[in-house]
N, C-alpha and C positions, 0 to 999 in steps of 0.2 A: 503494500499500499504506499502511496506517495508519501514521503515524510511530512509535507506541509498539510496532509489531510489526516494527520494521526495525533492523538492526545494521550496523556498519560492519566490513567484514572487514580484517584486517591488511593494510596496502597492499603488502606484500611478496608476499601471495598473492591476488591479486585473483580474486574469483570472477565472478558474473553479476549486472549490474544488472537491475533491475526493467524499465527501458526496453528493454535488450537481449532479454530474455526475451519481452517482449510484442511486440518488433520480428519475432523468430523466429516467434511464433505468428501474427502478422498475414500472414506470407508462406504459412503453412498455409491460412489463410482466404481468401487470394486464390485458391489451388487450388481450395478447397471451393466458391468462388463463379464458378469459370470464367473469372476475370479473369487478366492478366498478372501476372507475379511482380513483386513490390514496388509494386503498385498502391496498397496501403493505406499504404505508406511514403510514397509521394508525395502521397496525399491528406492525409496528416497534417502534412506540410509546408505545403501549400496551405491547409489548414483553420486551423493555427495562425497562419500570416501574416494570414489574413483576420480572425481573432478579434482580433489585434492591431490591425488597422486600424478594427476596430469599437470599439476601447478597452475590451474585455472585461477583468474583474478577474483577479488571479491564480488564483483557485479555478476561475473559469470556463475560463481557459486550460489549467489542467491537466485539466479533465474534456474539453475539446476534444481535447487531445493523446492521451489514453488511449481516448475513444470512437472516434477515427479508426483506431486500432489494433486495437481490440477489437470493432468493430461487428458483425462477423459470426462471433463465436465461437459463436454457437449455430446456425450454418448446417447442421450435420450432423443437427439434430433433424427428423424426419419425412421424411428424405430418401427412404427407400422409397416413401412415399406419392406423392411428386412423380414419382419415376422410374417407378412403376406406371402413371402416366397419360401422361408425356411422353417416356418412354425415357431419353435421355441428359440427365439434369438439369443438368449442367455446361454444355453447350453452350445450353440454354435459359436458364440464369442468366446466361450471358454476354451474349445478346441482351436479357434482360429489363432489364438495366442502363441501357438507353437509352429504356425505356418510362416514360411518364408514368402512374403507377399508378392516377390518377383516371380515366383514359380505359379503361372497361371494354371498349369494342370493340376496342382496341389489344391489351389484355391477352388477351382471348378469341381474337382472331386469330392471335396468337403460339402460344397453347396448342394451338389446332387445327393450325397448321403442324407442330408437333413430333409431334402425334399422328399424323398422316398419315405423317411420316417414319419414326416408330417402328414403323409398321405396313405399310409399303410392301411391295406384292407380295401383300397379303391379299385375301381376297374381298370384293366390295362389301359383303356382309351383315355380314362380320366387321368391316370398317372402320367401318360404320355403328354397329355395336355399341359399338366402342371411342370413337367420338365421343361417343355418348349417355352412355357411362361417364364420358368426360372432363368432360362438361358437369355432371353429376351430382357429380363429383369436385372441381369448382371450389370448393365450399363447403370441403371437406377442405383444399384449398390454402390457402384464405384463412385458415383456422384454423391452419394451420401457421406463419403469421407470429407468432401468439402463442406457439407453442411455441418458436419461435427466441429470441423475448425472454426467455421463462421460463428456457430453458437458459443463456443468456447471462447473465443475473443470477446464477444458482446458480454458474456457473463462476467469475464475477467474485468472488463472495464468497470462494470457495475460494482464489482467487488473492491475496486479502487486501485488496481494494478496498473503500472506504468506501461509504456511503449515495449520494453524489451521483453516482458512476459507475454504481452499480448501478441508481439511478433512471433515469439516461440510457439505459442499455441496455434497459430496459423500455419505452422509446419509440421504438426505433430505425426503426420505419416509420410514425410519426406525422408529420403534415403540418401546415402553418400554417393551412390552410382547413378543417381538421376532417375531411378525407376519407382520413386515413390509418388505420392498424392498429396494435395490436388494439384500442384504446380510443376511436378517433375523437377524440382531444384536439384543441383548437383554440386558435389564438393564442399567447398567452403561457403558456398551460399546458404547452405543449411547452417544454421546458428548452433554453436557448440552444445548448448543445453539440450537440445532436441536430440543430437547424436548420442550424448552421454546418456541420457534418460532412456532412449530405445534400446541401448546395449544393455544397461542395468535391469531393465524390466524383462528383456529376453532372457538375460542370463539367469535371473531369478526363477523364470518359469522353467527352464531346463535343469536348474539345480533341484527344484522341487520334483522334477520328473526322474531325475537320474544322477544327482549328485554333481559334486565339482567337476568330475570329468565330463559330463554331459554339458555343463555350461561352458567349460573350455573348448570343447569341440565345437560348439555352435558358434562360439566367437570366432574361432580360426576359420571355420567354414564360410562365414558371411563377411569376414574381413575383406574390405574392398567393394563390397557389395552394399549391404544395409548399414554397415559400420565403417567409420574412418580407420585405416589400417594401424595408425599409431595408438589409437584408444584401445583397439581390440589387442595390440601386443601388450600394452600396459595392463589391462584386464587379466589377461592370461598369467603375465609375471606375478601379479599380486593377488590372484584368485583365492587362494587359501586364507590370507589376512582379510580380504575384503568380506568374505562370506562369515568369517568369525564375528564381524559386526552385527550380522543378523541373526545370530544363534545364541541363545541363552541370556538375551536381554530384553527388559520389557520395551517392545518397539515404539509404543506411544511416548514414553519418557525419553527414549533415545532421539526420536524425531523432534520433539519440543526442544530439547536441549541442543539441537543442531540449527534451530533457527538463526538466520543471519541477525546479527546484532540483539541476540537473545538477552544479553547482559543489562539492556536499557529496560527490559521488561514493560514494553508498550502494550497498552490495552486499547481496544476500539471503544469509542464514545457510544452512547446510547444512539445517536443519530446513524453512526455508522453500522451499528449492529443491525438496526432496523432496516437498512438499505441492504445489507448482506443477507438477511433472512428473506427480504422480498425476492432477492436474486435466487436463492436456494428454493423458494416456493415455486418460482417459474422453472427452474430446473426440474423439479419434481413433476410439475403439472405438465410438461413437455412430453412425458412418457406416453399420453394418449392424447389425440385430437379430442377426445370427448371430455377431458378434464382441464382445458386450458383456461387459466385464471381462476381455477376453483378455489385454491388455497387462499389467495388474497380476499375473495369474497366471503369466505368462511370466517376469516380473521375480523373483518369489518363487522360482520353480523354478530359474532361472539363478543367483541369488544363492547358494541353498543347494548347488548343484551346484559352484560356485566355491570355495566353502569345503571341500567334500570333496575337491575337486582340490587343495587346499592353496595356492591363490592368496593372496598378500598381501591383507589387508583393503581397502587402497585399490582394488584391482582388483575386488574383491567389490562395493565400493560402485559403482564405474564400469559393471559389468555389469548391476547392478540397475537404475540409471538409464537405461542405453541401452536395456534390454529395455522400460522403461515408455515410451519414446519411440520404439520400433522401427516401429511402424505408423502413425506421424503422417503419412507420405507417401500413405497410402491415400485421404486426403481428395481427392487429385488424380486418381482414377480413379472413373468413374461407379458409382453402387451398382446401376446396371442390369447392370453386369458382375460386381460381387461377388456379387450375389443371383441371377445366372442359374442355373437348375436343371439345364440340360444342359450339355454340353461347350462349352468356350470355342473360338472361331475363332482363327486365327493372329494376326489383326489385334488381337483382344481380349487375347490373350496378351501381345502387344507392349505394350498398355497396362498390363497387370498388372505386367510387368517393370519399369515405369517407376517403380512406387511406392517402391522402394528409393533410386532416384535422387532421388525428391522428398525423402524423409526426409533424405538427405544434404544436399540444398540448404536445406531448412528450418532445419536445425542448423548451417549453414555458419559462422555468426558468433553471437557472438564466439568468440575462440580457445577459451576454456573449454568453450563449448558444443560446439564443433566436435570436441573430443576425444571426447565422448559421441557426437556424430553419426557420427564415423568407426567405431565399433563398431556401432552401431544399424544402419547401412546395410548391414553385412555379413551379416545373419541368413538370408539366402537363398543365400549363397555355399556351395560344397561342395568337398571336399578334391580331387575329380577334375577341377574346373575346370568343371563342368556347371551351376553356379548363375548367379545374376545379381544385380546389374546389371554388375558388372565381370568376372565370370568368372574370378577368381584362384582359385588353388589351392594345396594343400601347405602349405610352409613359410611362404608369405606370409600365411597365415590364423593369426592369434594364438589362443592358449588361450581369451581371451574371445570372440572371434568364433565359434570353434568351439562354446563353450558356449552362446552365443545361438543359433545354428543348430540344436543338438539340443533345447534346451528349447523353442523355438518349434515345431519339428516335432512334438514329443510333445504340447505343449498343444493345438495345431490339431487334431491327430488325435482327441483326446478330446472334441472339441467338435463340435456338429451343424453341417453346411454344407448350402447348398441343393441340392447334387449328390450328398450322401451322408448316411447316418446317422452319429452319434458312434461312434467305436471304443470298446470296452471297454478299459480299462488294459492288460490282458494282449495284446489286439491290437495296441494302439499300441506296445507294447515289443517286440513280434515285428517290427513294421515298421522300428522304429529299428534293431534288430539287423540286419536285412536290408540297410538302407542302410550299415551298417558293412561288411558282407561286399562290397557293391558298391564300396566305396572312397569313399563320399560323406560319411560321418561319421566321426569320431575315436572308436575303440572304448573307450579309457579314460574319455573324456569321456561318452560315451553311458552307460556304466556309472555315472558319478557322477549324471548327469540321472535316471536310472531309480532309483537308490537315493533320491536327493531327492524324487522322486515316491511313495516307499513301497514299491518293489518290493524284493524280497529278492535282491539280487544282491551280488556281491562288489566293491564299489566300491573301486578302488585309491586308496590314500592315498599321493600322491606325496611322494617324499623332498625335503627341503629341498635346494636347489641350493648345493652348496658348504658345506653346513651353516648357511647365512646365515638369520637371522631375518627376518620380514616388514619391520621397521624398517630392517634392513640392505639388504635389496633397494631400498627406497626410497632410502636414502642412495646405494647404488651407481648407480641411475638418475641421480641429481643428479651425481654425480662424472662419469659418462659424458658428461653434457650440458655440462660444463665450468663447473659452479657452484663457488665459492670456499667455504671452510670457513664463512666469515661468511654467505654467501648460503644455503648449506644450512641452516645454524642458524636463519635467519630463515623460510625455506620450511617448516621442520618444526616451528617454535616451540620450539626447544631452545637450549641455550647453545652457543657456539662450542667450548667444551671437550668437551661430549658429543659434539658433531658429529665433533671430531677423534678422539676415543676409538673412535667407531663406524667411522671410515675405517680406523684402525690395525687393528681387529679384522677388518674385510673383507679387507684386503690380506694378514693372517696366514692367514686361513682358505682363501683361494682361491690362495694362493701367488704373489702379484705384489707389486711394490715401486713401481709407478708408475701415474699415472692412465691412461696409454695401456694398460697391461697389464689394468687393471681394466675399461677400456671394451671391450677385445677379449673378455674373459671374459663381459661382460654380452650381447655380441652372439652369442657362441658358444652361450649357454644361452638365448637369446630372452627376455631379461629387460627388454628397453627399451619393449616395447609396452604 
């Protein structure tokens, strides 16, 4: 992120670092490319260490670091085209990672294998038609690589990256020998970060398939082709040392420690985080043409409903951010399932139910992001326990989780899906009310969501618990978590004297005289979520 656009958050209230957010996003791209989780993190470590062996400068090292994490942020572009040809695009992408892209026969054989699998059991005539369509569609598949680059570049700009990173992302499929995509760049016209990361990611793929010998073998075989010869030689010379970096270490911690200028401990501002979350929402929604702009609409609806439900402003912010990211786990499920026009099989439903788990997994670190992820992953839970992926119910679902569930349900109903037309607002409202009668959604919260969506309903305005203000609720939460007066003051950027006055007001209003009594009051009124 450009230095002029960065700010350092108060050290008492650490937020999210750029490297941490991109690390989380890289896990989403692992899922979107059919790779094992944390593959991009491991390749980042490998690529940076290789770049150091090559004595690249500080600017190139930074480009290598973020190219490794962001290489596939355009992976959701044109996925429907690929899935319409090969079926499960995630499985094919997994296998494609080991293919030399200059060997047209190998690429063609892989595509044909997946076409046959996708149409297994079809008549010979239909199979022949699909194979012919696949051959004609190869041009579209090749053009999709350009789409990946363009989307990656646009998202990188929105994430605040400068020209060097954006340029590298526009070359992510280029090769040393000029046989890459989208522009057939050759030799030193390909930026070093692209060449280093391509070599590192391929080496990691073959290392996992056959160990160090397999990784060295592919580096030598593709030297002068996909890889710059000097880089390939350096990799082979230091392979054992390089792979020691990705074995036996907590990859996440290693990657964050490798962040360029990590010692400065820069954190994204709230404004920068919101801009990044919106970019990540668009990344997720690109997975299917049926979900474009879905997440931002859910976010706006959920935030307005939270205000109408009289939640503290901090909760309004959290539910808005969680709704932005609630569908990021969709990237881990094939678009062939999301865009299926007919009913899903039980096996396909099992895949769908995993997407909320993927959301939680992607947003599991750092702790600040995990708080958002914990809300985001609950949007398909239901009060009666019939939801997924945890199947939790009743009082275990916080108001923010209940708002997410109702807002997402309403918004999805009013959007076109492959298996049904979009419902009119009145129809969607009736469906939500029916879910209340079935015990699946909270009635008061559904009223707030419908009011936020513009329906004429009597939205309940929740009374302030114990007469506490939003700021006093925030202070109460910190009291319950054992924070001292000075710590509360630092957390909320207020003076210790003001913090103490808030505490005395809280004790007076809720009728307690001790921290333990205040903590019990907070739990009794579900104020700690």
